[in-house]
N, C-alpha and C positions, 0 to 999 in steps of 0.2 A: 466414529471419531467423536471425541468429547469437544466441548466448546473451548476449553482452556488453551490448547495449543493454537487455535485460530486467533483468539483474542490476544494471546501473547505475541503472535506474529504481527498482528495489527499494531499493537503498542510499539513494538520494535521498529517497524517501518515508519510509523507516524513520528516517533521521536527522532529518527534519523532524518526525515524530511523537514522537520521543524527547524533544524539548523540552517536550512537553505532559505527560510522565510518565503516559501512558495505557497500560493493558495492551493488547497487540496480538499478532496471530499472522498468519503467512503462510498463505494459502489457495490454492486453485486449482492450476494447472499447476505452479507452483514448489514447492508443498508436495508434490504427487505425485512430483516429481522427487527430492525428499529421501528418499522411500520407494522409490526405484528403479523408479517407474512413470512413465517419461519420456514426455511428450507435448508437441507443439508448442504454444507459448503466445506471445501477442503483448502480454500485459498483466500487471499486477501486482495481485493480489487480497490485500488485507489486512483482517482483522477487527479493529475497534477497540472496546474496551470503553469506553462513555461514561458509566458510572455517576456519577462526580463531575465529569465534564468538561462544560464549557459547549460545546454543539454548535456554536453560531455561531462561537465562538473556534476550534474545530477546523477548521471549513470555511474560515474566514478565513486561518488558518495555512497550510492546504494551497493555497489560491488564491494567496497571496503567494509560495509556492514553485513556482508554475506547474504544480501538479498539478491535473488535471482529472478529474472523475468520469465514469463511463460514462453516467450518466443525469442529466438536469437537470429539476427541482432534485435535488441529491444527497440 
């Protein structure tokens, strides 16, 4: 797999979540690559702080953007 689809997915999810003004961080293989520990990855892992965020609104926003979770229910 090339890097472009993974980076495009990251940008799509990140821009979607920015609208909610929630704190977030990149995790997993993409975060490791930023620290020069490159590994093959096929997904985007993002940690979202939900302190003051309505979780159902968060999930609805992601679903409307065609983002799907690894597990269901998310």
